N, C-alpha and C positions, 0 to 999 in steps of 0.2 A: 728112481731118481726124482728128487724134488727140486723145483726151480722157482724163483721168485722174481717178478718184474715190477718195477715202479715207474709209472709214467707221470711226470710232473708237467702238466699242461697249463695253459693260460686260464682256463675256465674251471678245471677240476683236477684232482690228483687221484690216480688209481693205483691200486696194488693188486696183483694176482699171484697166488701160489698154485703151482701146477704139479701134478704127479705124472711123470712120463712112464707109461707101462709098455713094455715090449713083449709081443706075443707072436711067435712064428715069423719073426723078422719084420713085423709091422709095429710102428710106434703109435700109441694113442696118448694124446695130451688131455688129461682129466683135471678139470678145475676143482680145487679143494677149498679155496678161499678167494673171495673177491671183495674189495672195498673201494668205494668211490666216495671221496670226501670233497664237498663243494667249497674249496678255497680258491677264490678267483684272483690269482696273482696278476692277471692281465689288467684288472681294473686299476690297480696301483701303477703298474709299469707304463701302460699306454697313456695314462693321464699325468703321472708325476715323474716318470723316468726311473723310479726306484720302488722297491717293496717296502711298504710302511712297517713301522715298529710292531703294530698290532698283528699284521699278517705274518711278519717274521716269527713272532712268538708262537703263533698257531702252527706255522709250518714246522718249526723245530720240535714242537710237541708231537706233531703227526709223524715226523720221521723217527722219533723215539719209539712211538707205538709200532710203527712198521718194522723197526729193527728188532723189537721184542718178539713180534710174530715170526720173523725170519729165524730167530734163535729157537723159539719154541717148536716150530715145525721142522727144525734141523735140516734146512735146505742145503743142497749140495753146491749150489751157486746162485748168485743173484746179480741183478743189474738195475741200477736206478738212473734214469735219464731225465733231463729237463729240456724243454723246448723253447719256443720264442720268448715267452715272458721272462724267464730266468736269464736267457742269453742277452736280452736287451736291457735288463735291469742294471743300473750302475753299481748296486750293492749285491748283485747275484753271486759273484765269486766269493765275496766275504761271507755270505750266508752259507754257502756250500762248505767252506772251510770250517765254520762253526759246527755244522752238523757232523763233519768228519772228526773233529776234536772231541765233541761231547759224546757222540754215540757210535763212532766207528763206522758210520755208513757213508760210503763214497758215492757221490752224485756226479754223473757225467753230463756236462752241458753240451748238447749236440747241435750241429747246424742242420739246416733244412734238407740238405742233400743226404746226410746220414739218416735223418728221420725217414725220408722217402725210401731209402735203401732197406731200412729195417722193416718197414711196412710191406715192402716188396716180398720179403721172405714168407709172409703169410698168404700171399695171393697166388702162388704158383699153381695150386690145384684148380683154380678157376679159369686159367688161360687155355686157349686152343689156338688154331691157326688164324683166327680172326684178328682184327685190329681193335685194341682196347685202350681207352684213356682212363687211367685211374685218377680219381679226384679225392683227395683227403683234406677236408676242411677242419682246421683246429680253431682254437680261440684267437691265436695271433698270426697264424700263417696257413697258407694253402699249398699243398704239395701235389705235383703232377708227375705221373709216370706214363709213358706211352709204349705199348707193346705191339709187335707184329709176330705172329707164329711163335708165341711164347718167349720171344726175345725182346728185352728192353731196348728201345731205340734211343730214347732221350728222357730226361727228367728236368724239372725246374721247380723252385720254391719261390713263392711270392709273399710279401708281408701284407696279406689280406686274410682276415679271420673274423669269426663271429663276434668275439668280444671287442676286437679292434673296430669293427663296423658299428657295433652297438654304441661304443663310446665316441663314435665319429672321429676316429684317429686313423682311418684308412685314407691313404694319399691317392688323389685322382690320377696322378702320374703312374702309380703302380698298377692301378686298374687298367690304364691304357697299355702299359707294358704287357700285362697279362693278355689283353685282347689281341695285341699284335702277335705275341708268341703263339697263341692258340690258332689264330687265323693263318699265319704264315706256315707253321709247322704241321698243323693237323688238318684244318678245314680245306685248304687249297691243294693239299697233296694226297688226301685220302678220301675216297668217296663215301665209305661206310665205316663208321666208328661206333663201337658200343662202349658206354661209360660204365665204370665200376665206382661206386660211391662208398667211402668208409668214413667213420666218425659217428659219434653218439647222436648228433642231430638228424642225420639222414636215416639212421637206423630207426629212430623214434618216428620220423615222418613216414617211413615205409609202413609202420603199423596202421596208418590211416588209409593205405592204398587198397585194402581188401584183397591183396595178393598173398599167395602162399609163399613161404620162404624159398628162395632159390629162383623165383620168377623175376623177370625184368619189369620195370615200371616206366611208362612213357613220360616224356618231358611235359606233355599236356596234363597228365595226372599229377605230376609234381607241382605244377602251377596251381592246380585246383586245391591241392592240399595246403599249399602256402597261403592261398586266398582264404581258405576255411579257417586256418589257425589265426590268421591276421584279423579275422572278424571278431575274435574274442578279446576282451580286455585282459590285461596281465593277471588280474585277480581270477577271472573265469578260466583262464588257461590252467591255473593251478588247482582251482576247486572243481571245475567241471571236466576239463580234459585230463586232469590228474598229472600234469607235468610238474616235475621238480622245479622249485623256484629258480634255480640256476640254469634250468633248461628253457623255462617259459619265455624268458626275454631274449634269448640268443637264437632260438630255433628259426625264426623268420629271417634274420640276417644271414644265417648259415644257408638256408634254402635258396636265398637270393644268389649266393655265391655259386652253389651247385648248378642252378638253372642257367645263370649267366655263362658259366664255363661251358655248359652243354650247348648253348646257343652259339657261342663263338667258335666251337669246335665242330659244329654240325652233328652232334650226337643226339639222336632222337629218343633213345631209351637208356635205362641204367639198371645194372644189377646191384643189389644192396646186400652184401654178405655181412654178418655180424662179426667182423674182425677189425683189428686196428693195430696200433703201435705195440700194445702189450703182447699181442699174439706173435708179431714179428720178433719181439725181444725173446720170447720163449724159444723160438726156433734158433735164434742166435746163441742163446745160452746152452741149448742142447748140443749144438755143434761145438761150442767151446769146451764143454765137459768131455765129450767124446774124444776130442782132439787131445786133451790132457791125458786121458786114459790110454790112448793109443801110443802116445809119446813117452 
């Protein structure tokens, strides 16, 4: 079975094609194609309220290329979703309709709660009886899921993200809302909470921790990493630290969100798995295909 997931974010657009192999009752999700294209829709939307003509033209060309790959790989099912930038853009729906008409690619503009729910599908194997606060920082929004004993207790989405913060379009009132929510629901009610961080920026920051994959990193270490990266100019982050240009300027604002959320929830350490929305989409697609077969 081949599945394709497209994640249209505020800072970049990703596509992954996965081959699901079943052996002795166990499913293995094997990545066969992955593309990350640095089209920052959030730059337009958070400043202008709409996607510019130039960005729209690039976006439509990119969707055409993705649709061609879907056809060439002969996937069994696919799902394309757009998050905060597209849902806040005044011409977002219009662009989605154009892509559908021109290339037959349907794009679903999803809200923050569904985004968190889809990411949740890829987290289940990490959970145990402890209390976990999942923090997913995107370009335009931050999603939280809180779990106890593998069961989700609550979730919340806030319009705070790396690109939005970089463009100084993050509202202080929203920051305060997030602070109150984390303190009232997590910090005051639960003594010990372990954070789980997902998103490209925290995965990249984890590379500087010196930790092996699967280990947790302390909030103290994350602060040191943030300070270390912050000490380089944008040019040096690209040439010396070898960060992609569209990562180099947003990684510090993103780390600030993770660290602040940990402080407000009293989480002292974080697990950083290399998973995200696209992985949750794969699990959703697999369940959808199996359901169609069984019915």
